[in-house]
C-alpha positions as a Markdown table, in Angstrom:
| # | Residue | x | y | z |
|---|---|---|---|---|
| 1 | Met | -42.3 | 142.4 | 8.4 |
| 2 | Thr | -42.3 | 144.5 | 5.2 |
| 3 | Thr | -44.8 | 144.3 | 2.4 |
| 4 | Glu | -42.2 | 142.7 | 0.2 |
| 5 | Gln | -41.4 | 140.0 | 2.9 |
| 6 | Ala | -45.0 | 139.2 | 3.3 |
| 7 | Ile | -45.4 | 138.7 | -0.4 |
| 8 | Ser | -42.3 | 136.5 | -0.4 |
| 9 | Thr | -43.7 | 134.4 | 2.4 |
| 10 | Phe | -47.0 | 133.8 | 0.6 |
| 11 | Gln | -45.2 | 133.1 | -2.7 |
| 12 | Asp | -42.9 | 130.6 | -0.9 |
| 13 | His | -45.9 | 128.7 | 0.3 |
| 14 | Ile | -47.3 | 128.4 | -3.2 |
| 15 | Asn | -43.9 | 127.6 | -4.9 |
| 16 | Glu | -42.9 | 124.9 | -2.4 |
| 17 | Gly | -45.3 | 122.5 | -3.9 |
| 18 | Lys | -47.0 | 121.6 | -0.7 |
| 19 | Ile | -49.5 | 119.6 | -2.6 |
| 20 | Thr | -49.9 | 116.3 | -0.8 |
| 21 | Pro | -52.8 | 114.1 | 0.1 |
| 22 | Asp | -53.2 | 116.3 | 3.2 |
| 23 | His | -52.8 | 119.5 | 1.2 |
| 24 | Pro | -54.7 | 119.3 | -2.1 |
| 25 | Ala | -54.2 | 121.5 | -5.2 |
| 26 | Asp | -57.4 | 123.3 | -4.6 |
| 27 | Cys | -56.4 | 124.4 | -1.2 |
| 28 | Gly | -58.3 | 127.5 | 0.1 |
| 29 | Tyr | -55.2 | 128.7 | 1.8 |
| 30 | Cys | -53.3 | 128.8 | -1.5 |
| 31 | Glu | -56.1 | 130.8 | -3.1 |
| 32 | Ala | -56.0 | 133.1 | -0.1 |
| 33 | Cys | -52.2 | 133.5 | -0.7 |
| 34 | His | -52.8 | 134.5 | -4.3 |
| 35 | Val | -55.4 | 137.1 | -3.2 |
| 36 | Ala | -53.0 | 138.4 | -0.5 |
| 37 | Ile | -50.2 | 138.8 | -3.0 |
| 38 | Ile | -52.3 | 140.8 | -5.3 |
| 39 | Ala | -53.6 | 143.1 | -2.5 |
| 40 | Leu | -50.1 | 143.5 | -1.0 |
| 41 | Ser | -48.6 | 144.3 | -4.4 |
| 42 | Lys | -51.0 | 147.2 | -4.8 |
| 43 | Gln | -49.6 | 148.7 | -1.6 |
| 44 | Ile | -46.2 | 149.1 | -3.1 |
| 45 | Pro | -46.0 | 152.5 | -4.8 |
| 46 | Ile | -45.3 | 152.4 | -8.6 |
| 47 | Ala | -44.4 | 155.4 | -10.7 |
| 48 | Pro | -47.3 | 156.4 | -12.9 |
| 49 | Ile | -47.2 | 156.5 | -16.7 |
| 50 | Val | -46.8 | 160.1 | -17.8 |
| 51 | Glu | -47.9 | 160.9 | -21.3 |
| 52 | Lys | -46.8 | 164.3 | -22.5 |
| 53 | Tyr | -48.8 | 166.0 | -25.2 |
| 54 | Phe | -48.6 | 169.4 | -26.8 |
| 55 | Tyr | -51.6 | 170.5 | -24.9 |
| 56 | Gly | -50.6 | 169.0 | -21.5 |
| 57 | Val | -49.9 | 165.9 | -19.5 |
| 58 | Asn | -52.0 | 162.8 | -19.0 |
| 59 | Ile | -51.1 | 160.7 | -15.9 |
| 60 | Val | -52.1 | 157.0 | -16.1 |
| 61 | Cys | -52.1 | 154.1 | -13.6 |
| 62 | Pro | -49.4 | 151.6 | -14.5 |
| 63 | Thr | -51.6 | 148.7 | -13.3 |
| 64 | Cys | -55.0 | 149.3 | -14.9 |
| 65 | Glu | -54.1 | 152.2 | -17.3 |
| 66 | Ser | -56.9 | 154.4 | -15.9 |
| 67 | Gly | -56.4 | 158.2 | -15.8 |
| 68 | Ile | -55.4 | 159.5 | -12.4 |
| 69 | Ser | -55.1 | 163.0 | -11.0 |
| 70 | Val | -51.8 | 164.5 | -10.2 |
| 71 | Ala | -52.5 | 164.7 | -6.4 |
| 72 | Ser | -53.7 | 161.0 | -6.2 |
| 73 | Lys | -51.8 | 158.7 | -3.8 |
| 74 | Phe | -53.9 | 155.7 | -5.1 |
| 75 | Cys | -55.6 | 154.8 | -8.3 |
| 76 | Gln | -59.3 | 155.4 | -7.9 |
| 77 | Asn | -60.1 | 152.4 | -10.2 |
| 78 | Cys | -57.8 | 149.6 | -9.0 |
| 79 | Gly | -56.3 | 150.8 | -5.7 |
| 80 | Gln | -52.7 | 150.7 | -6.8 |
| 81 | Ala | -50.4 | 153.0 | -4.7 |
| 82 | Ile | -48.9 | 155.7 | -6.9 |
| 83 | Lys | -45.3 | 156.9 | -6.4 |
| 84 | Lys | -44.9 | 160.6 | -6.5 |
| 85 | Ala | -41.9 | 162.4 | -8.0 |
| 86 | Gly | -39.2 | 162.7 | -5.5 |
| 87 | Asp | -40.4 | 159.7 | -3.3 |
| 88 | Thr | -37.5 | 157.6 | -2.2 |
| 89 | Lys | -39.5 | 154.8 | -0.8 |
């Protein structure tokens, strides 16, 4: 199962409206699904924001907008995976 498939599975559980007398709205499993979606989403690499200036370049995390180093694979602040130039994944 890919990360995207796992996110979809958790999202399907939440979207199907499985709120019944046996499955209340404040279900701990639904809350766990939300947390899992957030964590899994951060594993999918996203291209950083590159701000070009006259004096150089500033690279910023697209999720939390913290500055990151050129060599970083993950944001040190929020844990978002960072896509590198040339990555095809």
